Every structure is written in structure tokens, then in C-alpha cells.
BAFI-3210 file (N, C-alpha, C; in Angstrom, 3 decimals, decimal comma, padded with zeros to 6 digits):
// residues 136
n [1|2|3|4|5|6|7|8|9|10|11|12|13|14|15|16|17|18|19|20|21|22|23|24|25|26|27|28|29|30|31|32|33|34|35|36|37|38|39|40|41|42|43|44|45|46|47|48|49|50|51|52|53|54|55|56|57|58|59|60|61|62|63|64|65|66|67|68|69|70|71|72|73|74|75|76|77|78|79|80|81|82|83|84|85|86|87|88|89|90|91|92|93|94|95|96|97|98|99|100|101|102|103|104|105|106|107|108|109|110|111|112|113|114|115|116|117|118|119|120|121|122|123|124|125|126|127|128|129|130|131|132|133|134|135|136]
n.u [-007,973|-005,478|-003,770|-000,479|001,100|003,689|005,714|005,631|002,653|000,632|-001,133|-004,193|-003,397|-001,084|-001,729|-003,350|-002,820|-000,376|-001,756|-003,090|-001,253|-000,031|-002,241|-002,514|-000,265|-000,148|000,082|-002,160|-004,763|-006,462|-010,139|-012,418|-012,302|-013,308|-011,586|-010,827|-010,557|-008,754|-005,355|-003,931|-000,914|000,190|003,110|004,573|006,942|006,402|007,884|009,954|012,306|012,229|012,025|011,420|008,606|007,413|007,311|005,544|003,356|002,379|002,576|000,023|-002,010|-002,139|-002,706|-005,204|-006,772|-006,130|-008,210|-010,583|-011,444|-011,071|-013,055|-012,245|-012,542|-010,585|-008,881|-007,059|-004,048|-002,113|000,925|003,187|006,260|007,326|006,477|006,474|008,521|010,780|009,220|010,142|012,516|011,372|009,540|012,179|012,396|013,923|013,658|010,883|008,062|006,239|004,629|002,289|001,282|-001,328|-002,362|-006,080|-005,372|-003,082|-000,872|002,065|001,459|002,695|005,083|005,931|008,344|009,146|008,430|005,234|002,228|-001,323|-001,893|000,133|-000,481|-003,298|-002,321|-000,250|-002,685|-004,248|-002,723|-001,757|-004,565|-005,469|-003,688|-004,455|-006,564|-006,206|-004,522|-006,602]
n.v [002,462|-000,491|-001,963|-002,670|-004,855|-006,049|-008,561|-010,461|-012,190|-010,436|-010,098|-007,985|-005,287|-004,740|-005,782|-004,281|-001,150|-002,069|-001,543|000,986|002,036|001,844|003,116|005,712|006,910|007,393|006,606|004,495|005,380|005,411|004,954|008,398|009,161|009,444|012,031|011,879|009,572|006,649|005,696|003,407|003,299|001,795|000,639|000,171|-001,332|-001,321|-002,078|-003,704|-005,967|-009,772|-010,917|-008,691|-008,221|-010,768|-010,500|-007,933|-008,855|-011,072|-009,128|-007,529|-009,130|-009,492|-007,026|-006,514|-008,795|-007,609|-005,006|-005,653|-007,238|-005,279|-002,636|-000,220|001,856|001,957|004,097|003,485|004,192|003,862|003,885|003,771|003,128|003,342|005,360|007,561|008,353|010,192|009,410|007,640|008,540|010,696|008,699|007,224|004,687|001,940|-000,434|-002,544|-004,241|-001,512|-001,000|001,843|002,866|005,157|007,371|009,164|011,729|011,890|011,361|008,230|005,431|002,993|001,268|-001,087|-002,935|-004,584|-008,184|-008,851|-009,368|-009,947|-010,040|-008,706|-006,003|-005,773|-005,891|-003,573|-002,071|-001,530|-001,770|000,684|002,332|001,221|002,400|004,648|005,593|005,018|006,899|008,822]
n.w [-026,629|-026,300|-023,350|-023,277|-021,451|-019,124|-019,715|-018,071|-016,000|-013,850|-010,918|-009,435|-007,093|-008,665|-011,455|-012,621|-011,663|-013,929|-016,122|-015,703|-015,360|-018,135|-020,078|-018,477|-017,705|-015,179|-011,570|-009,498|-008,218|-005,111|-004,983|-003,951|-000,975|002,700|004,323|006,568|007,633|008,934|007,322|005,157|003,396|000,570|-000,826|-003,378|-006,870|-009,746|-011,743|-010,649|-009,637|-009,965|-007,091|-005,402|-006,385|-006,298|-003,688|-003,265|-004,409|-002,715|-000,088|-001,512|-001,095|001,675|002,643|001,338|002,637|005,314|004,984|004,469|006,571|008,579|010,984|010,598|008,605|006,417|004,462|001,154|-000,352|-002,882|-004,121|-007,004|-007,417|-009,667|-011,531|-009,450|-008,197|-006,661|-004,208|-002,968|-002,170|-000,090|001,926|002,522|001,554|000,238|-000,672|-001,734|-000,838|001,008|003,521|005,183|007,980|008,670|011,542|011,611|011,560|010,172|011,370|011,376|012,589|012,130|010,442|007,632|006,281|003,337|003,918|005,466|007,513|008,055|010,075|011,173|010,810|011,678|014,615|015,003|014,919|016,350|019,001|018,749|018,744|021,243|023,129|022,295|023,330|025,789|026,867|026,869]
ca.u [-006,352|-005,187|-002,724|000,370|001,556|004,963|006,160|005,037|001,583|000,231|-002,610|-004,183|-003,067|-000,188|-001,622|-004,138|-001,288|000,546|-002,544|-003,500|000,098|000,311|-002,857|-002,888|000,904|-000,076|-000,402|-003,442|-005,466|-007,752|-011,710|-012,451|-012,495|-013,427|-010,191|-010,180|-010,346|-006,528|-004,812|-002,823|000,075|001,148|004,008|005,375|007,457|005,971|008,969|011,202|012,740|011,106|011,929|010,542|007,574|006,859|006,542|004,542|002,064|001,946|001,616|-001,036|-003,544|-002,938|-003,444|-006,863|-007,491|-006,814|-008,932|-012,230|-011,487|-011,105|-013,880|-012,119|-012,950|-008,758|-008,667|-006,192|-003,329|-001,289|001,796|003,995|007,700|007,886|006,047|006,726|010,395|011,329|008,665|010,971|013,387|010,272|009,089|012,994|011,896|015,206|012,766|009,523|007,074|006,355|003,054|002,583|-000,562|-001,685|-003,830|-007,140|-004,388|-002,136|000,933|002,582|001,565|003,318|005,828|006,529|009,512|009,349|007,346|004,412|001,296|-002,603|-002,034|000,891|-001,170|-003,700|-001,998|-000,206|-003,142|-004,848|-001,802|-002,376|-005,905|-005,464|-002,638|-005,170|-007,650|-005,748|-004,334|-007,845]
ca.v [001,878|-001,801|-001,498|-003,503|-005,650|-006,712|-010,192|-011,446|-011,819|-010,058|-009,839|-007,595|-003,929|-004,564|-005,683|-003,053|-000,353|-001,471|-001,546|002,210|003,475|001,820|003,932|007,408|007,856|008,122|005,989|003,645|005,943|005,174|006,221|009,290|008,440|009,959|012,102|012,132|008,447|006,141|005,633|002,692|003,645|000,596|001,545|-000,941|-000,598|-002,730|-002,642|-004,285|-007,821|-010,863|-010,978|-007,812|-008,285|-011,668|-009,542|-006,952|-010,052|-011,384|-008,142|-007,082|-010,135|-009,616|-005,631|-006,725|-009,252|-006,164|-003,897|-006,684|-007,576|-004,408|-001,876|001,301|002,186|002,873|004,553|003,214|005,050|002,547|004,444|002,859|004,132|003,589|006,626|008,495|008,161|010,894|009,306|007,011|009,423|010,831|008,195|006,426|003,434|000,943|-001,897|-002,780|-003,207|-001,042|-000,709|002,597|002,853|006,662|007,957|009,737|012,857|011,715|010,273|007,320|004,459|001,466|000,867|-002,514|-002,846|-006,422|-009,455|-007,970|-009,943|-009,080|-010,069|-007,517|-004,574|-005,439|-005,751|-002,403|-000,629|-002,445|-001,274|002,170|002,544|000,811|003,440|006,070|005,079|004,720|008,206|009,829]
ca.w [-026,674|-025,349|-022,860|-023,203|-019,895|-019,141|-020,007|-017,204|-016,358|-012,813|-010,672|-008,370|-007,999|-009,582|-012,754|-012,774|-011,867|-014,614|-017,159|-015,543|-015,953|-019,560|-020,752|-018,758|-017,323|-014,074|-010,833|-009,705|-006,885|-004,891|-004,956|-003,163|000,577|003,987|004,289|007,982|008,349|008,680|005,534|004,536|002,238|-000,160|-001,758|-004,634|-007,696|-010,556|-012,536|-009,539|-009,622|-009,246|-005,666|-005,050|-007,435|-005,387|-002,163|-003,398|-004,905|-001,603|000,383|-001,826|-000,242|003,325|002,429|001,132|003,585|006,313|005,176|004,433|007,998|009,750|011,488|010,851|007,032|006,181|003,079|000,435|-001,363|-003,366|-004,772|-007,469|-007,282|-010,906|-011,963|-008,484|-007,833|-005,427|-003,234|-002,566|-000,888|001,053|002,556|003,028|000,715|000,170|-000,888|-001,821|-000,650|002,049|004,645|006,632|008,510|009,451|011,680|010,954|011,379|009,425|011,980|011,270|013,570|011,716|008,619|007,816|005,148|003,013|003,891|006,702|007,272|008,097|011,618|011,772|010,551|012,615|015,584|015,018|014,580|017,920|019,785|018,640|019,541|023,079|023,521|022,087|024,320|027,754|027,149|027,389]
c.u [-006,297|-004,090|-001,989|001,304|003,199|004,870|005,418|003,266|001,216|-000,895|-002,841|-004,015|-001,950|-000,692|-002,432|-003,324|-001,048|-000,560|-002,778|-002,261|000,359|-000,605|-002,625|-000,969|000,870|-000,079|-001,505|-003,581|-006,691|-009,362|-010,988|-013,143|-012,780|-011,847|-009,446|-010,631|-008,937|-006,231|-003,553|-002,238|000,412|002,356|004,862|006,009|007,183|006,960|010,619|011,615|012,011|010,446|010,666|008,947|006,613|006,419|005,439|003,209|001,212|001,612|000,338|-002,271|-003,162|-002,881|-005,218|-006,875|-007,573|-007,950|-010,014|-012,022|-011,854|-011,981|-013,703|-012,260|-011,635|-009,280|-007,272|-005,330|-002,635|-000,297|003,232|004,745|008,141|007,456|006,070|007,999|010,846|010,267|009,011|011,983|012,580|010,263|010,826|012,902|013,035|014,757|011,661|008,819|007,038|005,094|002,923|001,350|-000,018|-002,787|-004,640|-005,963|-003,191|-000,395|000,724|002,466|002,228|004,333|005,979|007,130|009,446|008,131|006,642|003,322|000,085|-002,435|-000,985|000,292|-001,943|-003,116|-001,037|-000,679|-003,841|-003,780|-002,383|-003,438|-006,077|-004,539|-003,301|-006,009|-007,763|-005,345|-005,693|-008,400]
c.v [000,672|-001,383|-002,505|-003,650|-005,780|-008,025|-010,936|-010,975|-011,794|-009,894|-008,633|-006,022|-003,891|-004,813|-004,526|-001,776|-000,809|-001,244|000,365|003,111|003,283|002,850|005,541|007,635|007,699|006,624|005,535|004,533|005,639|005,991|006,970|008,741|009,733|010,496|012,057|010,252|007,708|006,129|003,905|002,837|002,550|001,215|000,677|000,080|-002,020|-002,918|-003,063|-005,436|-008,500|-011,370|-009,671|-007,869|-009,314|-011,107|-008,869|-007,778|-010,277|-010,818|-007,690|-007,970|-009,858|-007,957|-005,745|-007,375|-008,378|-005,431|-004,718|-006,678|-006,189|-003,277|-000,383|002,047|002,921|003,225|004,030|003,863|003,866|003,792|003,108|003,895|004,196|004,839|007,994|008,381|008,484|010,995|008,388|007,253|009,908|010,024|007,315|004,898|002,916|-000,203|-001,858|-004,245|-002,821|-000,635|000,569|002,486|004,155|006,699|008,897|011,509|012,949|011,081|009,041|006,470|003,362|001,488|-000,688|-002,406|-004,644|-006,740|-008,555|-009,315|-009,001|-008,833|-008,830|-006,059|-004,773|-005,244|-004,822|-001,686|-000,769|-001,467|000,236|002,858|001,920|002,321|004,477|006,340|005,140|006,307|009,200|009,792]
c.w [-026,007|-024,986|-022,883|-021,963|-020,485|-019,643|-019,199|-016,752|-014,627|-012,436|-009,678|-008,249|-009,057|-010,977|-013,084|-012,399|-013,195|-016,099|-016,767|-016,021|-017,452|-020,238|-020,349|-018,057|-016,145|-013,020|-010,390|-008,285|-006,321|-004,989|-003,782|-002,235|001,541|004,010|005,714|008,573|008,053|007,552|006,058|003,323|001,569|-001,212|-002,467|-005,859|-008,685|-011,728|-012,137|-010,270|-009,619|-008,000|-005,237|-005,493|-006,979|-004,102|-002,270|-003,790|-003,186|-000,083|-000,004|-000,834|000,751|003,154|002,529|002,170|004,919|006,064|004,808|005,568|009,101|009,786|011,097|009,514|006,786|004,540|002,125|-000,021|-001,489|-004,386|-005,376|-007,635|-009,056|-011,582|-011,073|-007,531|-006,859|-004,539|-002,251|-001,534|000,037|002,003|003,116|001,987|000,049|-000,591|-001,009|-001,677|000,215|002,362|005,698|006,921|009,131|009,883|011,221|011,027|010,699|009,738|010,996|012,539|013,142|010,626|009,404|006,419|004,834|003,507|005,619|006,847|007,759|009,356|012,373|012,016|011,537|014,184|016,200|015,424|015,778|018,815|019,670|019,055|020,725|023,985|023,620|023,153|025,772|027,750|027,135|029,096]
res [x|x|x|x|x|x|x|x|x|x|x|x|x|x|x|x|x|x|x|x|x|x|x|x|x|x|x|x|x|x|x|x|x|x|x|x|x|x|x|x|x|x|x|x|x|x|x|x|x|x|x|x|x|x|x|x|x|x|x|x|x|x|x|x|x|x|x|x|x|x|x|x|x|x|x|x|x|x|x|x|x|x|x|x|x|x|x|x|x|x|x|x|x|x|x|x|x|x|x|x|x|x|x|x|x|x|x|x|x|x|x|x|x|x|x|x|x|x|x|x|x|x|x|x|x|x|x|x|x|x|x|x|x|x|x|x]
***
């Protein structure tokens, strides 16, 4: 079955998510990984307005850079609000993209709404790790 994509060409997570959504009707899921690893949740909306789509594309690259450079072995969970609209209420999402950093126990370490950088992700995780090691 040939996927039918929207009129705009999109790349990366969004492009893959659109192709998967068109074929299966399900959101893009990360491959099975260690469930005890920290998690980065990347919330997008593939049918958002162009300005939000642009932020998602920029955010996607920042997420990729962070995951490629970090030694902590994050799991990636990508959620598309187009197919999981109830998630918006669950996480209090008013606009996309949203990134959540969760520790190994699933506790929220940081949240970024809208624009964020790889450095923001790194600094938040390092702050958490420093606080965690100081409390031991």
C-alpha cells in the first residue's frame, strides 16, 4: 500500500510518523528498549498549523542531537496528538512540541513547551543527575 502524505513534504520523525499513520493508523513508536532507562517523550501533532510543524521539525533535530550525544541510554517515545488526542489532556498540552524528560522511575525531571535546544535538555538532565548523586 502506497502512503498518501499531506501536501507538504516533511522529514524525520514527522515524515515517518505521517507515513506510518497513513498505513497503520497508529502513532510512531520507538523500538523496544530497556524500560529501566530514562525516557524522553517527544509530543508532536502531525496536522498542526505550519508554525507548530516548523517548531516540531526544529525540535526533532534537537532531540536527535541530544540522543546521539548522551551517554545515559534514553528511551524515546514519540506521541502524535493527531492519533492520541487524549494525551493532550493527560499531559496538559496546549501547543506542540512538548518534550518531557523522565528518570528511570518515570518521574518527570523537566518539561519543555515550544522551542528548546539540545543544551536545554542536557543542562536539565545534568542538574537532575547532580542533585540525585548529592542526595546519596
